[in-house]
C-alpha positions in Angstrom: -16.4 51.4 -9.8 -12.8 50.2 -10.8 -11.3 50.6 -14.1 -8.2 48.3 -14.6 -5.7 49.3 -17.5 -3.8 46.7 -19.0 -1.0 48.2 -21.3 -0.3 46.3 -24.6 2.1 47.1 -27.4 -0.3 49.2 -29.5 -3.5 49.6 -27.6 -4.7 49.3 -23.9 -7.3 46.9 -22.6 -9.8 48.3 -20.1 -11.8 46.3 -17.5 -14.6 47.7 -15.9 -14.9 46.2 -12.4 -17.9 46.6 -10.3 -17.2 45.0 -6.6 -16.6 41.2 -7.5 -17.2 41.0 -11.3 -16.2 42.5 -14.6 -19.2 44.5 -16.1 -17.6 45.4 -19.4 -14.4 45.3 -21.1 -12.9 47.7 -23.6 -10.0 48.8 -25.8 -8.4 52.1 -26.6 -5.5 53.7 -28.3 -3.5 56.9 -27.2 -2.2 59.4 -29.8 0.2 62.1 -29.4 -1.3 65.6 -29.7 -0.3 69.3 -29.0 -2.1 68.9 -25.7 -0.4 65.5 -24.9 -1.9 62.1 -25.2 -5.4 61.6 -26.0 -7.6 58.5 -26.4 -8.9 57.5 -29.9 -10.7 54.2 -31.1 -12.5 53.5 -27.9 -14.6 50.3 -28.1 -16.6 48.7 -25.4 -18.3 45.4 -24.8 -20.8 44.9 -22.0 -21.1 41.8 -20.0 -23.1 39.2 -22.1 -22.6 40.9 -25.4 -20.6 39.5 -28.3 -19.2 42.4 -30.1 -17.2 45.6 -29.2 -19.0 48.8 -30.2 -17.4 52.1 -31.2 -18.0 54.5 -28.5 -17.1 58.4 -28.1 -14.0 59.0 -26.2 -15.8 61.6 -24.2 -17.7 58.8 -22.5 -14.5 57.0 -21.5 -13.2 60.2 -20.1 -16.3 60.7 -18.1 -16.0 57.1 -16.9 -12.5 57.5 -15.8 -13.2 60.7 -13.9 -15.6 58.9 -11.6 -13.7 55.7 -11.1 -10.7 54.0 -9.1 -8.0 53.7 -11.8 -5.4 50.7 -11.4 -2.8 50.2 -13.9 -1.2 46.8 -14.2 2.4 48.0 -15.4 4.3 51.1 -16.0 3.4 52.7 -19.1 4.6 56.5 -19.7 1.6 57.2 -22.3 -1.2 56.3 -20.0 0.3 57.8 -16.9 0.9 61.0 -18.8 -2.7 61.0 -20.1 -4.0 60.6 -16.7 -1.8 63.2 -15.1 -3.0 65.7 -17.7 -6.6 65.0 -16.6 -5.4 65.4 -13.0 -6.7 61.8 -12.2 -4.9 59.5 -9.8 -4.2 56.0 -10.2 -2.7 53.1 -8.3 -0.3 50.3 -9.5 -2.1 47.0 -9.5 -0.1 43.5 -9.8 -2.2 41.1 -11.7 -1.9 37.7 -13.4 -1.2 38.5 -17.2 -2.8 35.1 -18.3 -6.0 36.1 -16.5 -5.9 39.5 -18.1 -5.6 37.9 -21.6 -8.8 35.8 -20.8 -10.7 38.8 -19.6 -10.3 37.9 -15.8 -9.0 40.1 -13.1 -6.9 38.1 -10.5 -4.6 40.5 -8.0 -1.5 38.9 -7.1 -0.5 38.5 -3.4 1.8 36.4 -1.8 -0.4 33.4 -1.2 -1.2 33.1 -4.9 1.8 34.6 -6.9 3.9 32.0 -8.7 7.1 33.0 -10.6 7.1 32.0 -14.2 10.1 33.2 -16.3 10.4 37.1 -15.7 6.9 37.6 -14.5 4.3 36.6 -11.8 1.1 34.7 -12.5 -1.7 33.3 -10.3 -1.5 29.8 -9.0 -4.5 28.6 -11.1 -3.0 29.9 -14.4 0.4 28.2 -13.2 -1.4 24.8 -12.7 -3.0 25.2 -16.3 0.3 25.8 -17.6 1.9 22.9 -16.0 -0.9 20.5 -16.9 -0.5 21.8 -20.5 3.2 20.9 -20.5 2.4 17.4 -19.0 0.0 16.8 -21.8 2.7 17.3 -24.5 4.7 14.6 -22.7 1.7 12.3 -22.6 1.3 9.2 -20.3 1.8 11.2 -16.9 -0.2 9.5 -14.2 -2.7 11.1 -12.0 -0.3 10.5 -8.9 2.4 12.3 -10.8 0.5 15.2 -11.7 -0.8 15.7 -8.3 2.7 15.5 -6.8 3.9 18.1 -9.4 1.0 20.4 -8.4 1.9 20.1 -4.7 5.4 20.9 -5.6 4.0 24.0 -7.3 2.2 25.0 -4.2 5.2 24.5 -2.3 7.7 26.3 -4.4 5.4 28.8 -6.0 7.8 28.8 -8.9 6.6 27.1 -12.3 10.1 27.1 -13.7 11.4 25.1 -10.9 8.7 22.4 -11.3 9.0 22.3 -15.0 12.8 21.8 -14.5 11.7 18.4 -13.3 9.9 17.6 -16.4 11.9 17.2 -19.6 14.9 19.1 -18.3 17.6 19.9 -20.8 20.1 21.0 -18.2 18.5 20.1 -14.7 19.5 22.2 -11.8 19.8 20.0 -8.7 18.2 22.7 -6.7 15.0 22.5 -8.8 14.9 18.8 -8.9 15.4 18.3 -5.2 12.5 16.0 -3.6 13.7 15.9 -0.1 16.9 15.9 2.1 17.6 13.3 4.6 19.9 15.0 7.3 22.8 13.5 9.0 23.0 13.0 12.6 24.8 15.3 15.0 28.4 14.2 15.8 28.5 13.2 19.3 31.4 11.9 21.5 31.3 8.3 21.8 33.1 5.5 23.7 36.9 4.9 22.7 37.5 1.5 21.5 40.4 1.1 24.1 37.9 1.4 26.9 35.9 -1.5 25.9 36.7 -5.2 27.0 38.1 -6.1 23.8 41.5 -7.9 23.0 44.3 -5.6 22.5 45.3 -7.1 19.2 42.0 -6.6 17.6 41.8 -2.8 19.0 45.3 -2.2 17.4 44.3 -4.1 14.2 41.0 -2.5 13.7 42.3 0.9 13.2 39.1 2.3 14.9 39.5 4.9 17.8 35.9 5.7 18.8 32.5 4.0 18.1 29.9 5.1 15.8 26.4 5.8 17.4 24.6 2.5 16.1 27.9 0.5 17.5 27.6 2.4 20.9 23.9 1.5 21.1 24.6 -2.3 20.5 27.4 -2.3 23.1 24.9 -0.9 25.5 22.3 -3.5 24.5 24.5 -6.3 25.4 26.6 -6.9 22.2 29.9 -7.6 24.1 28.1 -9.8 26.7 26.6 -12.4 24.2 23.2 -10.8 23.5 21.5 -11.7 20.1 20.9 -8.5 18.3 18.9 -7.1 15.3 20.8 -4.0 14.0 18.9 -1.8 11.7 20.8 1.2 10.6 21.5 3.2 7.4 24.4 2.1 5.0 27.9 3.2 6.1 26.9 3.4 9.8 29.4 0.8 10.8 27.1 -2.3 11.1 30.0 -4.8 9.8 32.2 -3.8 12.7 29.4 -4.6 15.1 29.8 -8.2 14.0 33.6 -8.0 14.2 33.8 -6.7 17.7 31.5 -9.6 19.0 32.9 -12.2 16.8 36.6 -11.6 17.7 36.1 -11.1 21.2 33.9 -14.4 21.5 36.8 -16.2 19.5 39.6 -14.7 21.6 37.8 -16.0 24.9 37.4 -19.5 23.5 33.8 -19.4 22.6 34.1 -20.4 19.0 34.7 -19.1 15.5 32.9 -16.3 13.8 30.6 -17.2 10.8 30.0 -14.1 8.7 27.3 -14.5 6.1 26.4 -12.4 3.2 23.9 -12.8 0.3 26.3 -12.4 -2.7 29.6 -14.0 -3.9 31.1 -10.5 -4.7 30.4 -9.3 -1.2 31.8 -12.4 0.4 34.9 -11.9 -1.6 35.1 -8.2 -0.7 34.6 -9.2 3.0 37.1 -11.9 2.9 39.8 -9.6 1.5 39.1 -6.9 4.1 39.2 -9.3 7.0 42.4 -11.0 5.8 44.2 -7.7 5.5 42.8 -6.2 8.8 43.4 -9.4 11.0 46.5 -11.2 9.6 47.0 -12.8 12.9 43.7 -14.8 12.5 43.0 -17.5 10.0 40.2 -16.3 7.7 38.5 -18.6 5.3 36.0 -18.2 2.3 32.9 -20.4 1.7 30.8 -19.6 -1.4 29.8 -22.9 -2.8 30.5 -24.2 -6.3 30.2 -21.8 -9.2 28.0 -22.8 -12.2 30.8 -21.9 -14.5 33.7 -24.2 -13.4 36.6 -22.1 -15.0 39.7 -20.6 -13.4 38.4 -16.8 -14.1 35.5 -17.5 -11.6 37.6 -18.7 -8.8 39.2 -16.6 -6.2 42.2 -17.8 -4.4 41.3 -18.1 -0.7 41.7 -20.3 2.4 38.8 -22.8 2.3 39.1 -24.4 5.8 35.6 -24.3 7.5 37.3 -24.5 10.9 39.1 -21.3 10.5 38.9 -18.5 13.1 36.7 -16.3 10.7 34.6 -18.0 7.9 33.2 -15.5 5.3 30.5 -17.4 3.3 27.4 -16.8 1.2 24.0 -18.0 2.6 23.8 -20.7 0.0 27.7 -21.7 0.4 27.2 -22.6 4.0 23.7 -24.0 3.6 24.8 -26.2 1.0 27.7 -27.5 3.3 24.7 -28.3 5.8 22.5 -29.9 3.5 25.3 -32.4 2.5 24.9 -33.6 6.1 28.5 -32.3 6.9 29.4 -30.9 10.5 30.0 -27.2 11.1 31.8 -27.2 14.4 32.9 -24.7 17.1 30.9 -21.7 16.1 30.6 -19.0 18.6 29.1 -16.0 16.7 26.9 -16.0 13.6 26.5 -12.6 11.7 23.7 -12.6 9.1 24.4 -9.6 6.9 21.6 -8.0 5.0 19.0 -9.9 6.7 16.4 -8.1 4.8 17.0 -10.9 2.3 14.1 -12.8 4.2 11.7 -10.7 2.3 13.1 -12.0 -1.2 10.4 -14.0 -2.8 12.9 -16.4 -4.4 15.7 -16.6 -1.6 14.1 -15.5 1.6 12.8 -19.0 2.4 16.4 -20.4 2.2 17.9 -17.8 4.4 14.8 -18.5 7.0 15.6 -22.2 6.9 19.5 -21.6 7.2 19.0 -19.3 10.3 16.9 -22.2 11.9 19.5 -24.8 10.9 22.4 -23.0 12.2 20.6 -22.5 15.5 20.2 -26.2 15.6 23.9 -27.0 14.9 25.2 -23.9 16.9 22.7 -23.6 19.6 25.1 -21.6 22.0 26.4 -19.1 19.3 25.6 -15.4 19.6 23.5 -14.2 16.6 23.8 -10.8 15.1 21.5 -9.8 12.3 22.4 -6.6 10.2 20.2 -4.5 7.8 19.9 -1.1 6.3 16.1 -1.6 5.7 13.5 -3.8 7.2 9.7 -3.5 7.7 8.5 -3.1 11.1 11.8 -4.3 12.6 10.4 -4.8 16.2 8.3 -7.7 15.1 11.1 -9.3 13.2 13.4 -8.9 16.4 10.7 -10.8 18.4 10.4 -13.6 16.0 14.3 -13.9 15.9 14.5 -13.5 19.7 16.8 -10.8 19.3 17.3 -7.4 20.9 16.4 -4.7 18.5 18.9 -1.7 18.1 17.5 0.7 15.5 19.2 3.9 14.4 17.4 6.0 12.0 19.9 8.8 11.5 22.4 8.9 8.6 26.1 9.5 9.0 26.1 11.7 5.8 23.2 13.9 4.7 21.4 12.6 1.5 19.7 14.8 -1.0 17.1 12.8 -3.3 16.1 14.1 -6.5 13.4 13.3 -8.9 13.5 14.0 -12.7 11.0 13.1 -15.3 12.0 12.8 -18.7 11.8 10.7 -21.9 13.7 7.5 -22.4 16.0 8.8 -25.0 17.0 11.6 -22.6 18.2 9.3 -19.8 21.6 8.4 -20.9 22.7 11.9 -21.9 21.4 13.1 -18.5 23.3 10.3 -16.8 26.5 11.2 -18.8 26.3 14.9 -17.8 25.7 14.0 -14.2 28.6 11.6 -13.9 30.8 13.9 -15.4 29.9 16.8 -13.2 30.1 14.8 -10.0 33.6 13.3 -11.0 34.8 17.0 -11.3 34.1 17.6 -7.7 36.2 16.8 -4.7 35.0 16.6 -1.0 36.5 18.1 1.9 38.3 14.8 2.6 40.0 15.0 -0.8 37.9 12.3 -2.7 36.4 12.8 -6.3 32.6 12.3 -6.6 32.0 9.0 -8.1 28.5 7.4 -9.3 26.7 4.0 -9.2 24.2 3.9 -11.9 21.5 1.3 -11.6 19.5 -0.2 -14.4 17.5 -3.3 -15.1 19.6 -5.5 -17.4 23.2 -6.7 -18.0 22.9 -5.5 -21.6 22.0 -2.1 -20.5 24.9 -1.9 -18.0 27.4 -2.3 -20.8 25.2 0.1 -23.1 25.2 2.9 -20.6 28.7 2.5 -19.5 30.0 2.6 -23.1 28.0 6.0 -23.5 29.5 7.5 -20.4 32.9 6.7 -21.8 36.2 5.2 -20.7 35.8 6.4 -17.0 32.8 4.1 -16.6 32.5 0.3 -16.1 29.9 -2.3 -16.2 29.4 -4.5 -13.2 27.1 -7.4 -12.9 26.8 -11.1 -11.9 27.8 -12.1 -15.5 31.4 -10.8 -15.1 34.2 -13.1 -14.1 35.7 -12.8 -10.4 38.9 -11.2 -11.9 36.9 -8.7 -14.0 34.8 -7.6 -10.9 37.8 -7.4 -8.8 39.4 -5.1 -11.3 36.3 -2.8 -11.4 36.2 -2.8 -7.6 39.8 -1.8 -7.3 39.5 1.1 -9.9 36.5 2.5 -8.3 37.9 2.3 -4.7 41.1 3.9 -6.0 39.1 6.8 -7.8 40.4 5.7 -11.2 36.8 5.6 -12.7 33.9 7.9 -12.4 31.2 5.3 -12.2 29.9 1.7 -12.3 26.7 0.7 -14.1 25.1 -2.1 -12.4 21.9 -4.4 -11.8 20.8 -5.5 -8.5 24.4 -6.9 -7.9 25.5 -3.9 -5.8 22.2 -3.4 -4.0 22.9 -6.1 -1.4 25.9 -4.2 0.2 29.1 -4.3 -2.0 31.1 -1.5 -0.6 31.8 0.9 -3.3 32.4 4.6 -1.9 29.9 6.4 -4.2 28.8 9.9 -3.6 26.1 9.8 -6.2 23.4 7.1 -7.0 21.4 7.5 -10.3 18.5 5.1 -11.0 18.3 4.8 -14.9 15.5 2.5 -14.3 13.1 1.7 -11.1 12.7 -2.1 -12.3 14.9 -5.1 -11.9 14.1 -7.2 -15.1 10.5 -6.6 -15.6 9.5 -6.1 -12.0 9.1 -2.8 -10.2 11.6 -2.3 -7.2 10.1 -2.6 -3.8 10.6 0.1 -1.2 13.1 -2.0 0.8 15.1 -2.8 -2.2 15.0 1.0 -3.3 16.2 2.1 0.2 18.9 -0.4 0.1 20.2 0.8 -3.4 19.9 4.5 -2.4 21.9 3.8 0.8 24.9 3.2 -1.5 25.3 7.1 -1.7 27.5 9.0 0.8 30.3 7.5 2.9 31.3 9.5 6.2 35.0 9.1 5.5 34.9 10.1 1.9 32.0 12.5 1.1 30.3 15.5 2.6 27.0 14.5 1.2 25.2 11.9 -0.7 23.0 12.3 -3.7 20.3 10.0 -5.1 18.6 10.8 -8.7 15.7 9.2 -10.0 15.0 9.5 -13.7 11.6 8.5 -14.3 9.9 8.1 -17.7 6.3 9.2 -17.6 3.8 6.3 -18.7 6.7 3.8 -18.9 6.2 0.3 -17.8 8.0 -3.0 -18.0 5.1 -5.4 -17.6 1.7 -5.6 -19.3 0.3 -7.0 -15.8 0.7 -3.6 -13.9 -1.1 -0.2 -14.9 1.3 1.7 -12.7 3.9 3.8 -14.4 7.5 4.5 -13.7 7.1 8.0 -12.5 4.3 6.9 -10.0 6.5 4.1 -8.9 9.1 6.8 -8.2 6.8 8.8 -6.0 5.7 5.6 -4.1 9.3 4.6 -3.5 10.3 8.0 -2.2 7.4 8.1 0.1 6.5 4.5 0.7 6.5 2.4 3.8 7.7 -1.1 4.4 5.6 -4.0 5.6 6.1 -6.7 8.3 8.4 -9.6 7.3 5.9 -12.4 7.5 6.4 -14.6 4.4 4.3 -17.6 3.7 6.1 -20.3 1.8 4.4 -22.3 -1.0 4.6 -26.2 -1.6 7.8 -25.9 -3.6 9.6 -23.8 -0.9 8.2 -25.8 2.0 9.2 -29.0 0.5 12.7 -27.9 -0.1 13.2 -26.5 3.4 11.5 -29.7 5.2 14.0 -31.9 3.3 17.0 -29.9 4.3 15.8 -29.6 8.0 15.3 -33.4 8.1 18.8 -33.9 7.0 20.3 -31.7 9.6 18.1 -33.1 12.3 19.3 -36.7 11.1 15.4 -37.6 10.8 14.4 -36.7 14.4 10.8 -35.7 14.1 10.7 -33.4 17.4 14.0 -31.7 16.3 12.3 -31.1 12.7 9.2 -29.5 14.4 11.3 -27.4 16.8 13.5 -26.2 13.9 10.5 -25.2 11.9 8.8 -23.3 14.8 11.9 -21.0 15.0 11.5 -20.0 11.2 10.2 -16.4 10.7 8.0 -17.6 7.8 4.9 -19.9 7.7 5.6 -23.4 6.1 2.9 -25.4 4.4 2.0 -28.9 6.0 4.0 -30.7 3.3 4.9 -34.1 5.1 1.9 -35.9 3.8 2.7 -35.0 0.1 6.4 -35.9 0.6 5.4 -39.4 2.0 2.9 -39.9 -0.7 5.6 -39.5 -3.2 7.8 -41.7 -1.5 10.5 -39.0 -0.6 10.3 -39.6 3.1 9.1 -42.6 5.2 8.5 -42.9 9.1 10.1 -45.2 11.5 8.6 -44.4 15.0 10.0 -41.1 15.9 12.2 -40.7 13.0 11.8 -39.8 9.4 14.0 -41.5 6.8 14.8 -39.2 3.6 15.1 -41.1 0.4 18.0 -40.5 -2.1 15.7 -38.3 -4.3 14.7 -36.1 -1.3 18.4 -35.7 -0.4 19.0 -34.6 -4.0 16.1 -32.0 -3.7 17.7 -30.5 -0.6 21.2 -30.6 -1.8 20.3 -28.9 -5.1 18.0 -26.3 -3.7 15.0 -27.6 -5.5 11.4 -28.2 -4.5 8.9 -31.1 -5.2 7.3 -29.3 -8.3 10.9 -29.0 -9.9 11.9 -32.6 -8.8 8.6 -33.9 -10.8 9.7 -32.1 -13.7 13.3 -33.4 -13.6 12.1 -37.0 -13.1 9.6 -36.8 -15.9 12.2 -35.2 -18.4 14.8 -38.0 -17.5 12.4 -40.5 -18.9 11.9 -38.7 -22.3 15.2 -36.9 -22.9 18.7 -38.4 -23.1 20.9 -35.4 -23.4 21.4 -33.5 -20.2 21.6 -30.2 -21.9 18.1 -30.7 -23.3 16.8 -31.3 -19.9 18.5 -28.2 -18.5 17.1 -26.2 -21.4 13.6 -27.4 -20.7 13.9 -26.7 -17.1 14.9 -23.1 -17.6 13.1 -22.3 -20.9 9.7 -24.3 -20.6 7.4 -24.0 -23.7 4.9 -22.0 -21.7 7.3 -19.2 -21.4 
């Protein structure tokens, strides 16, 4: 039999242990006598009994003499008493919480969890963790399972609890994982490639980055169409520059560089204008909804320039008006993952098909940091896939669970700490904070202080440029933004913080999240990038979903992307069909050919359009009605067109019509 002695402040708990079970428990006190320490007030309760019984201390001494004695912690009194009786004892490391509950759990490496200044068993650590999570409320099963797995991995309860309601979170405690940087390998020198001398001198680039080298080996400089998928800051833009300017210098046509956002187009235009002063660079971004001076950027607008930087909609609108786009030798589609956007994806898909019709001989380059099953998309685009999974800068990803009211103070602290650091390249740490509304951008930026600035689509071009300039020159610590930065505006941030995992009331998709987190870490600026997710347990932004923010966080960090295979509804299909018919000048075979090159699947919409009087047939041609032209030119489908024609008949004020379209009563 074993007797396990658990020293307490005023007495000792005793566990009488026979093989695998506790047969009895007891308590005893020690008092100082002339002969040393002696037991008193010995009480024992046998297994199954309800009450402790007073028992002579002689019986305890008799039991001790014939037992294997273990002591759970150092105690001079009990050790002196046992020595006086010439009884040997052995130290035993056991779980204190189990001892309090009359259980014996010896601690070994496999089940020993650090908790404060002591060790407890894994089972008790999990109970303590669940108890803490219970105080928070709303924690989902997935999140609890994740934290328990972290507990099993770290065997440190304090470290796991630091992720939940952290008052002063340590980055080492909240680390979810680290995406390592690639090894620096020697690559081809730019001067050794068949590129124009002026371009080599103007570019300021000496050696290719790995993904650029892979593209060159895959036929970039010999006209091959390429889908390049690589992490942010891996040098994808320069892939387009190399091919586009080479093709232009050899007389194969101008370069069309397309991006999804006006802010990004302005940035690319400014960069190309400064880098290649010997070339004509133009900007084509379409007409702003707010026709005021503050929204306009001074730029060359000639559509026949050597380099045309445009937004998808800007160039598409030019084509939908039936205007020509001549002498295009290279088409670069940046952020091609926009094909997956439920609202804009069909337009980019149609635009690519339309460009292939008006510029069939051009070289097409598709760039993305994140795309699901890229080999399938490359096949649909008839392009060579170049995929490079490594990052130029290592990326730490942190996950912190905390209440809504703690988010802004935590962000402020993290932004301040980051801005105080300097990389080995001499740049201060700067932060991009993502949130889910323009109002929150201003709220959070104001809370951070004068070193922070809001940045979103509601700002004027001048205001945006000022923020971009301050950030690029290290004059502010952070920008707080919505999805505006996700699609590639190049801010040299070392840290990205997600205040929210929603954009509006919709949860982020894996691809959107990866695109946004890819903003952290630039090879020429930083030694490491950091991504921090602040997830509120139980939080949701829509009644339609039961999944909560902390569960979304784990899904995003672990999630996988799916194939780009959209199916367009009647509204989207009718808009694209009308636009295609205009580009093809009504030629039915050309329209069918164009639609067959699209990535997504169109609905058979011709019959509906014909019935509505929007198109008519004349042998092998389709005639597009004036209303159908309006539908194409203004990026609307048949359902919205029906609403407009109906409202025109009952409302006289155009503002009332606009209000009804954007704010219907059903909403």
